[in-house]
LUMPA-14580 format. One record per atom (N, C-alpha, C): residue in one letter; atom name; z, x, y; residue number from 1. Coordinates in steps of 0.1 Angstrom, whole numbers, plus 5000, padded with zeros to 4 digits. Layout:
// residues N
   aa   at     c3     c1     c2     i
    A   CA      Z      X      Y   NUM
...
This chain:
// residues 181
   aa   at     c3     c1     c2     i
    X    N   6111   6758   1933     1
    X   CA   6122   6767   1933     1
    X    C   6131   6765   1921     1
    X    N   6134   6775   1913     2
    X   CA   6143   6774   1902     2
    X    C   6155   6784   1905     2
    X    N   6167   6780   1901     3
    X   CA   6178   6788   1904     3
    X    C   6177   6802   1898     3
    X    N   6180   6812   1906     4
    X   CA   6180   6826   1903     4
    X    C   6191   6833   1910     4
    X    N   6193   6845   1907     5
    X   CA   6203   6853   1914     5
    X    C   6199   6857   1928     5
    X    N   6186   6855   1931     6
    X   CA   6181   6859   1944     6
    X    C   6187   6848   1954     6
    X    N   6187   6852   1967     7
    X   CA   6192   6843   1977     7
    X    C   6182   6831   1977     7
    X    N   6188   6819   1979     8
    X   CA   6180   6807   1980     8
    X    C   6177   6805   1995     8
    X    N   6164   6801   1998     9
    X   CA   6160   6798   2012     9
    X    C   6151   6786   2011     9
    X    N   6148   6781   2023    10
    X   CA   6138   6770   2024    10
    X    C   6129   6772   2035    10
    X    N   6117   6768   2034    11
    X   CA   6107   6769   2045    11
    X    C   6107   6756   2053    11
    X    N   6115   6746   2049    12
    X   CA   6116   6734   2056    12
    X    C   6121   6736   2070    12
    X    N   6117   6727   2079    13
    X   CA   6121   6728   2093    13
    X    C   6137   6727   2094    13
    X    N   6143   6736   2101    14
    X   CA   6157   6736   2103    14
    X    C   6165   6743   2093    14
    X    N   6159   6748   2082    15
    X   CA   6166   6755   2072    15
    X    C   6163   6770   2072    15
    X    N   6155   6774   2081    16
    X   CA   6150   6788   2081    16
    X    C   6161   6798   2085    16
    X    N   6172   6793   2092    17
    X   CA   6182   6803   2097    17
    X    C   6193   6806   2088    17
    X    N   6193   6800   2076    18
    X   CA   6204   6803   2066    18
    X    C   6198   6806   2052    18
    X    N   6206   6813   2044    19
    X   CA   6202   6815   2030    19
    X    C   6215   6813   2023    19
    X    N   6213   6809   2010    20
    X   CA   6225   6807   2001    20
    X    C   6225   6819   1992    20
    X    N   6236   6827   1992    21
    X   CA   6237   6840   1985    21
    X    C   6247   6839   1974    21
    X    N   6242   6842   1962    22
    X   CA   6250   6842   1950    22
    X    C   6260   6854   1950    22
    X    N   6272   6851   1947    23
    X   CA   6282   6861   1946    23
    X    C   6283   6866   1931    23
    X    N   6286   6879   1929    24
    X   CA   6288   6883   1915    24
    X    C   6301   6876   1910    24
    X    N   6301   6873   1897    25
    X   CA   6313   6867   1891    25
    X    C   6326   6874   1895    25
    X    N   6326   6887   1895    26
    X   CA   6339   6894   1898    26
    X    C   6343   6891   1912    26
    X    N   6334   6889   1922    27
    X   CA   6338   6885   1935    27
    X    C   6343   6871   1936    27
    X    N   6338   6862   1928    28
    X   CA   6343   6848   1927    28
    X    C   6357   6849   1921    28
    X    N   6360   6857   1911    29
    X   CA   6373   6858   1905    29
    X    C   6383   6864   1916    29
    X    N   6378   6874   1924    30
    X   CA   6387   6879   1934    30
    X    C   6390   6869   1945    30
    X    N   6380   6861   1949    31
    X   CA   6383   6851   1959    31
    X    C   6392   6840   1954    31
    X    N   6391   6837   1941    32
    X   CA   6400   6828   1935    32
    X    C   6414   6833   1935    32
    X    N   6416   6846   1935    33
    X   CA   6429   6852   1936    33
    X    C   6434   6854   1950    33
    X    N   6425   6851   1960    34
    X   CA   6428   6853   1974    34
    X    C   6427   6867   1978    34
    X    N   6420   6876   1970    35
    X   CA   6418   6890   1973    35
    X    C   6405   6892   1981    35
    X    N   6406   6890   1994    36
    X   CA   6394   6892   2002    36
    X    C   6388   6906   2002    36
    X    N   6397   6916   2002    37
    X   CA   6393   6930   2002    37
    X    C   6385   6933   1989    37
    X    N   6390   6929   1978    38
    X   CA   6384   6932   1965    38
    X    C   6370   6925   1965    38
    X    N   6370   6912   1969    39
    X   CA   6357   6905   1969    39
    X    C   6347   6912   1979    39
    X    N   6352   6917   1990    40
    X   CA   6343   6923   1999    40
    X    C   6337   6936   1993    40
    X    N   6344   6943   1985    41
    X   CA   6339   6955   1979    41
    X    C   6328   6952   1969    41
    X    N   6327   6939   1964    42
    X   CA   6318   6935   1954    42
    X    C   6305   6929   1959    42
    X    N   6304   6927   1972    43
    X   CA   6292   6921   1978    43
    X    C   6289   6927   1991    43
    X    N   6276   6928   1994    44
    X   CA   6272   6934   2007    44
    X    C   6274   6924   2019    44
    X    N   6275   6911   2016    45
    X   CA   6277   6901   2026    45
    X    C   6291   6903   2033    45
    X    N   6291   6900   2046    46
    X   CA   6303   6901   2053    46
    X    C   6312   6888   2051    46
    X    N   6323   6890   2044    47
    X   CA   6331   6879   2041    47
    X    C   6341   6877   2053    47
    X    N   6345   6864   2055    48
    X   CA   6355   6861   2066    48
    X    C   6368   6856   2059    48
    X    N   6378   6855   2067    49
    X   CA   6391   6849   2062    49
    X    C   6389   6835   2057    49
    X    N   6379   6828   2063    50
    X   CA   6377   6814   2058    50
    X    C   6374   6813   2043    50
    X    N   6368   6822   2037    51
    X   CA   6364   6821   2023    51
    X    C   6376   6823   2014    51
    X    N   6388   6826   2020    52
    X   CA   6400   6826   2012    52
    X    C   6410   6816   2017    52
    X    N   6406   6807   2025    53
    X   CA   6414   6796   2030    53
    X    C   6418   6787   2018    53
    X    N   6428   6779   2020    54
    X   CA   6433   6771   2008    54
    X    C   6422   6762   2002    54
    X    N   6414   6756   2010    55
    X   CA   6403   6747   2005    55
    X    C   6393   6755   1997    55
    X    N   6389   6767   2003    56
    X   CA   6379   6775   1996    56
    X    C   6385   6781   1983    56
    X    N   6397   6785   1984    57
    X   CA   6403   6791   1972    57
    X    C   6403   6781   1960    57
    X    N   6406   6769   1963    58
    X   CA   6406   6759   1953    58
    X    C   6392   6758   1946    58
    X    N   6382   6759   1954    59
    X   CA   6368   6758   1948    59
    X    C   6365   6771   1940    59
    X    N   6369   6783   1946    60
    X   CA   6367   6795   1939    60
    X    C   6375   6796   1925    60
    X    N   6387   6790   1925    61
    X   CA   6394   6789   1913    61
    X    C   6387   6781   1902    61
    X    N   6382   6770   1907    62
    X   CA   6375   6761   1898    62
    X    C   6362   6768   1893    62
    X    N   6355   6775   1901    63
    X   CA   6343   6782   1897    63
    X    C   6346   6794   1889    63
    X    N   6357   6801   1891    64
    X   CA   6361   6812   1883    64
    X    C   6364   6807   1869    64
    X    N   6371   6796   1867    65
    X   CA   6374   6791   1854    65
    X    C   6361   6787   1847    65
    X    N   6352   6781   1855    66
    X   CA   6339   6777   1850    66
    X    C   6331   6789   1844    66
    X    N   6331   6800   1852    67
    X   CA   6323   6811   1848    67
    X    C   6329   6818   1835    67
    X    N   6342   6817   1834    68
    X   CA   6349   6823   1822    68
    X    C   6345   6815   1810    68
    X    N   6343   6802   1811    69
    X   CA   6340   6793   1800    69
    X    C   6325   6793   1798    69
    X    N   6317   6794   1809    70
    X   CA   6302   6793   1807    70
    X    C   6295   6802   1817    70
    X    N   6294   6815   1813    71
    X   CA   6288   6825   1822    71
    X    C   6274   6822   1827    71
    X    N   6267   6814   1819    72
    X   CA   6253   6810   1823    72
    X    C   6252   6801   1835    72
    X    N   6264   6796   1839    73
    X   CA   6263   6787   1851    73
    X    C   6262   6795   1864    73
    X    N   6263   6808   1864    74
    X   CA   6264   6816   1876    74
    X    C   6253   6814   1886    74
    X    N   6241   6812   1881    75
    X   CA   6230   6809   1891    75
    X    C   6230   6796   1898    75
    X    N   6238   6787   1892    76
    X   CA   6238   6773   1897    76
    X    C   6250   6771   1907    76
    X    N   6261   6777   1906    77
    X   CA   6273   6773   1913    77
    X    C   6274   6778   1927    77
    X    N   6285   6775   1933    78
    X   CA   6288   6778   1947    78
    X    C   6284   6792   1952    78
    X    N   6277   6792   1963    79
    X   CA   6272   6804   1970    79
    X    C   6277   6805   1984    79
    X    N   6275   6816   1990    80
    X   CA   6278   6818   2004    80
    X    C   6267   6812   2013    80
    X    N   6270   6805   2024    81
    X   CA   6260   6802   2034    81
    X    C   6260   6813   2044    81
    X    N   6249   6820   2044    82
    X   CA   6248   6832   2053    82
    X    C   6238   6829   2064    82
    X    N   6242   6830   2076    83
    X   CA   6233   6828   2088    83
    X    C   6224   6840   2089    83
    X    N   6212   6839   2095    84
    X   CA   6203   6850   2098    84
    X    C   6209   6861   2105    84
    X    N   6220   6859   2113    85
    X   CA   6227   6870   2120    85
    X    C   6235   6878   2110    85
    X    N   6236   6874   2098    86
    X   CA   6244   6881   2088    86
    X    C   6258   6876   2087    86
    X    N   6262   6866   2094    87
    X   CA   6275   6860   2094    87
    X    C   6276   6850   2083    87
    X    N   6287   6851   2075    88
    X   CA   6290   6841   2065    88
    X    C   6296   6829   2072    88
    X    N   6290   6817   2070    89
    X   CA   6294   6806   2078    89
    X    C   6300   6795   2069    89
    X    N   6300   6797   2056    90
    X   CA   6305   6787   2047    90
    X    C   6301   6789   2033    90
    X    N   6302   6778   2025    91
    X   CA   6298   6779   2011    91
    X    C   6291   6766   2007    91
    X    N   6282   6768   1997    92
    X   CA   6274   6756   1993    92
    X    C   6268   6759   1979    92
    X    N   6266   6749   1971    93
    X   CA   6259   6751   1958    93
    X    C   6260   6738   1950    93
    X    N   6258   6740   1937    94
    X   CA   6259   6729   1928    94
    X    C   6272   6731   1920    94
    X    N   6276   6720   1915    95
    X   CA   6289   6720   1906    95
    X    C   6286   6727   1893    95
    X    N   6273   6728   1889    96
    X   CA   6269   6734   1877    96
    X    C   6255   6731   1874    96
    X    N   6249   6735   1863    97
    X   CA   6236   6732   1859    97
    X    C   6234   6717   1857    97
    X    N   6221   6713   1856    98
    X   CA   6218   6698   1854    98
    X    C   6224   6693   1841    98
    X    N   6229   6681   1842    99
    X   CA   6234   6673   1831    99
    X    C   6227   6660   1831    99
    X    N   6220   6657   1820   100
    X   CA   6213   6644   1820   100
    X    C   6205   6641   1832   100
    X    N   6198   6652   1837   101
    X   CA   6189   6650   1848   101
    X    C   6195   6649   1862   101
    X    N   6208   6653   1863   102
    X   CA   6215   6652   1875   102
    X    C   6223   6664   1879   102
    X    N   6222   6668   1892   103
    X   CA   6231   6679   1897   103
    X    C   6239   6673   1908   103
    X    N   6251   6679   1910   104
    X   CA   6259   6675   1921   104
    X    C   6261   6687   1931   104
    X    N   6259   6683   1944   105
    X   CA   6260   6693   1954   105
    X    C   6274   6694   1960   105
    X    N   6278   6705   1966   106
    X   CA   6290   6707   1974   106
    X    C   6287   6717   1985   106
    X    N   6294   6715   1996   107
    X   CA   6292   6724   2007   107
    X    C   6304   6722   2017   107
    X    N   6306   6733   2024   108
    X   CA   6316   6733   2034   108
    X    C   6313   6744   2044   108
    X    N   6314   6741   2057   109
    X   CA   6311   6751   2067   109
    X    C   6324   6755   2074   109
    X    N   6326   6767   2076   110
    X   CA   6338   6773   2084   110
    X    C   6339   6765   2097   110
    X    N   6351   6759   2100   111
    X   CA   6353   6751   2112   111
    X    C   6348   6758   2125   111
    X    N   6349   6771   2125   112
    X   CA   6344   6778   2137   112
    X    C   6328   6779   2138   112
    X    N   6322   6774   2128   113
    X   CA   6307   6774   2128   113
    X    C   6301   6760   2126   113
    X    N   6309   6750   2127   114
    X   CA   6304   6736   2125   114
    X    C   6296   6731   2137   114
    X    N   6288   6721   2134   115
    X   CA   6280   6714   2144   115
    X    C   6269   6723   2149   115
    X    N   6264   6731   2140   116
    X   CA   6252   6740   2144   116
    X    C   6241   6739   2134   116
    X    N   6242   6729   2125   117
    X   CA   6231   6727   2116   117
    X    C   6232   6735   2103   117
    X    N   6243   6742   2100   118
    X   CA   6244   6750   2088   118
    X    C   6245   6741   2076   118
    X    N   6253   6731   2076   119
    X   CA   6254   6722   2064   119
    X    C   6241   6715   2062   119
    X    N   6234   6711   2072   120
    X   CA   6221   6705   2070   120
    X    C   6211   6714   2064   120
    X    N   6211   6727   2068   121
    X   CA   6202   6737   2063   121
    X    C   6206   6740   2048   121
    X    N   6219   6741   2045   122
    X   CA   6223   6744   2032   122
    X    C   6219   6732   2022   122
    X    N   6221   6720   2027   123
    X   CA   6218   6708   2019   123
    X    C   6202   6708   2016   123
    X    N   6195   6711   2027   124
    X   CA   6180   6711   2025   124
    X    C   6176   6721   2014   124
    X    N   6182   6733   2014   125
    X   CA   6180   6743   2004   125
    X    C   6183   6738   1990   125
    X    N   6195   6732   1989   126
    X   CA   6199   6727   1976   126
    X    C   6190   6716   1971   126
    X    N   6185   6707   1980   127
    X   CA   6176   6697   1976   127
    X    C   6162   6703   1971   127
    X    N   6158   6714   1978   128
    X   CA   6146   6721   1974   128
    X    C   6147   6727   1960   128
    X    N   6159   6733   1958   129
    X   CA   6161   6739   1945   129
    X    C   6161   6728   1934   129
    X    N   6168   6717   1936   130
    X   CA   6169   6706   1927   130
    X    C   6155   6700   1924   130
    X    N   6147   6699   1935   131
    X   CA   6134   6693   1933   131
    X    C   6125   6702   1926   131
    X    N   6127   6715   1926   132
    X   CA   6118   6724   1919   132
    X    C   6122   6726   1905   132
    X    N   6133   6720   1900   133
    X   CA   6138   6722   1887   133
    X    C   6133   6711   1878   133
    X    N   6125   6714   1868   134
    X   CA   6120   6703   1859   134
    X    C   6132   6696   1852   134
    X    N   6131   6683   1852   135
    X   CA   6141   6676   1845   135
    X    C   6152   6671   1854   135
    X    N   6153   6676   1867   136
    X   CA   6163   6671   1876   136
    X    C   6157   6659   1883   136
    X    N   6163   6647   1882   137
    X   CA   6158   6635   1888   137
    X    C   6167   6630   1899   137
    X    N   6180   6634   1898   138
    X   CA   6190   6628   1907   138
    X    C   6199   6639   1913   138
    X    N   6202   6638   1926   139
    X   CA   6212   6647   1932   139
    X    C   6223   6638   1937   139
    X    N   6235   6643   1933   140
    X   CA   6248   6635   1937   140
    X    C   6256   6643   1947   140
    X    N   6262   6635   1956   141
    X   CA   6272   6641   1965   141
    X    C   6284   6631   1965   141
    X    N   6296   6637   1966   142
    X   CA   6308   6629   1967   142
    X    C   6315   6632   1981   142
    X    N   6317   6622   1989   143
    X   CA   6322   6624   2002   143
    X    C   6334   6615   2005   143
    X    N   6345   6621   2011   144
    X   CA   6356   6614   2015   144
    X    C   6352   6604   2025   144
    X    N   6357   6591   2025   145
    X   CA   6353   6581   2035   145
    X    C   6356   6586   2050   145
    X    N   6366   6594   2052   146
    X   CA   6370   6599   2065   146
    X    C   6362   6611   2070   146
    X    N   6353   6616   2061   147
    X   CA   6345   6627   2065   147
    X    C   6331   6622   2070   147
    X    N   6332   6617   2083   148
    X   CA   6320   6611   2089   148
    X    C   6309   6621   2091   148
    X    N   6311   6634   2095   149
    X   CA   6299   6642   2096   149
    X    C   6292   6644   2083   149
    X    N   6299   6646   2072   150
    X   CA   6292   6647   2059   150
    X    C   6286   6634   2055   150
    X    N   6292   6623   2057   151
    X   CA   6286   6610   2054   151
    X    C   6273   6608   2062   151
    X    N   6273   6612   2075   152
    X   CA   6260   6611   2083   152
    X    C   6250   6621   2077   152
    X    N   6254   6632   2073   153
    X   CA   6244   6642   2068   153
    X    C   6237   6636   2055   153
    X    N   6245   6632   2045   154
    X   CA   6238   6627   2033   154
    X    C   6230   6614   2036   154
    X    N   6235   6606   2045   155
    X   CA   6227   6594   2049   155
    X    C   6214   6598   2055   155
    X    N   6213   6609   2063   156
    X   CA   6201   6614   2069   156
    X    C   6191   6618   2059   156
    X    N   6196   6623   2047   157
    X   CA   6187   6627   2037   157
    X    C   6183   6616   2027   157
    X    N   6189   6604   2029   158
    X   CA   6185   6592   2021   158
    X    C   6194   6590   2009   158
    X    N   6205   6596   2008   159
    X   CA   6215   6594   1997   159
    X    C   6220   6579   1998   159
    X    N   6222   6573   1987   160
    X   CA   6227   6559   1986   160
    X    C   6240   6559   1979   160
    X    N   6249   6551   1984   161
    X   CA   6262   6549   1977   161
    X    C   6260   6542   1964   161
    X    N   6266   6548   1953   162
    X   CA   6265   6541   1940   162
    X    C   6279   6538   1934   162
    X    N   6290   6542   1941   163
    X   CA   6303   6539   1936   163
    X    C   6314   6547   1943   163
    X    N   6326   6547   1937   164
    X   CA   6337   6555   1943   164
    X    C   6344   6562   1931   164
    X    N   6351   6573   1934   165
    X   CA   6358   6580   1924   165
    X    C   6371   6586   1930   165
    X    N   6381   6589   1922   166
    X   CA   6393   6595   1926   166
    X    C   6392   6610   1923   166
    X    N   6394   6618   1933   167
    X   CA   6394   6632   1932   167
    X    C   6409   6637   1934   167
    X    N   6413   6646   1925   168
    X   CA   6427   6651   1926   168
    X    C   6431   6658   1939   168
    X    N   6421   6664   1944   169
    X   CA   6423   6672   1957   169
    X    C   6420   6663   1969   169
    X    N   6410   6655   1969   170
    X   CA   6405   6648   1981   170
    X    C   6409   6634   1982   170
    X    N   6414   6628   1971   171
    X   CA   6416   6614   1970   171
    X    C   6403   6606   1968   171
    X    N   6403   6594   1973   172
    X   CA   6391   6586   1971   172
    X    C   6378   6592   1978   172
    X    N   6367   6591   1970   173
    X   CA   6355   6596   1975   173
    X    C   6344   6586   1973   173
    X    N   6334   6585   1982   174
    X   CA   6322   6577   1979   174
    X    C   6313   6586   1972   174
    X    N   6307   6580   1961   175
    X   CA   6297   6588   1953   175
    X    C   6283   6583   1957   175
    X    N   6275   6592   1961   176
    X   CA   6262   6589   1966   176
    X    C   6251   6597   1958   176
    X    N   6240   6591   1957   177
    X   CA   6229   6597   1949   177
    X    C   6216   6597   1956   177
    X    N   6208   6606   1953   178
    X   CA   6194   6607   1959   178
    X    C   6185   6609   1947   178
    X    N   6175   6600   1945   179
    X   CA   6165   6602   1935   179
    X    C   6154   6611   1940   179
    X    N   6150   6620   1931   180
    X   CA   6139   6629   1934   180
    X    C   6126   6624   1927   180
    X    N   6115   6627   1934   181
    X   CA   6102   6622   1928   181
    X    C   6098   6629   1915   181
């Protein structure tokens, strides 16, 4: 699998009930501005209030600035996690295209949809995309030490801690990596 504008899916067990859907850049800019109605007009996916929550808006602002500086990153960055029912349950994607053989993943599930396997399915899809991309050898995730569900998720996929970093929004994070074959 190579990144495209098409929805990303996985045939792996447990990932079949979600897809990761790319938003048009204009929708990302609208979400960055907190304009849910404008973003909704730009995508057929049903958007929820969660996608304009403060945490999501911070990510959309970052991705909006990224797209303005580097429009070619659009296929790589944050997408919607859409359940087979058509419900948008969160967001997931890469921080950008590969750099020196590495991509970093990010994901968040709407609190009303957590503990149903959506983050696991989204991470499975992201790993499939990364594994299908020539030259990508490492996938990175950064997890706050108090985010035990996310820590358990990356542990289940075999990520290994390689250090710590300070994030302006989240504070200290554990940096974990997974080597690809």
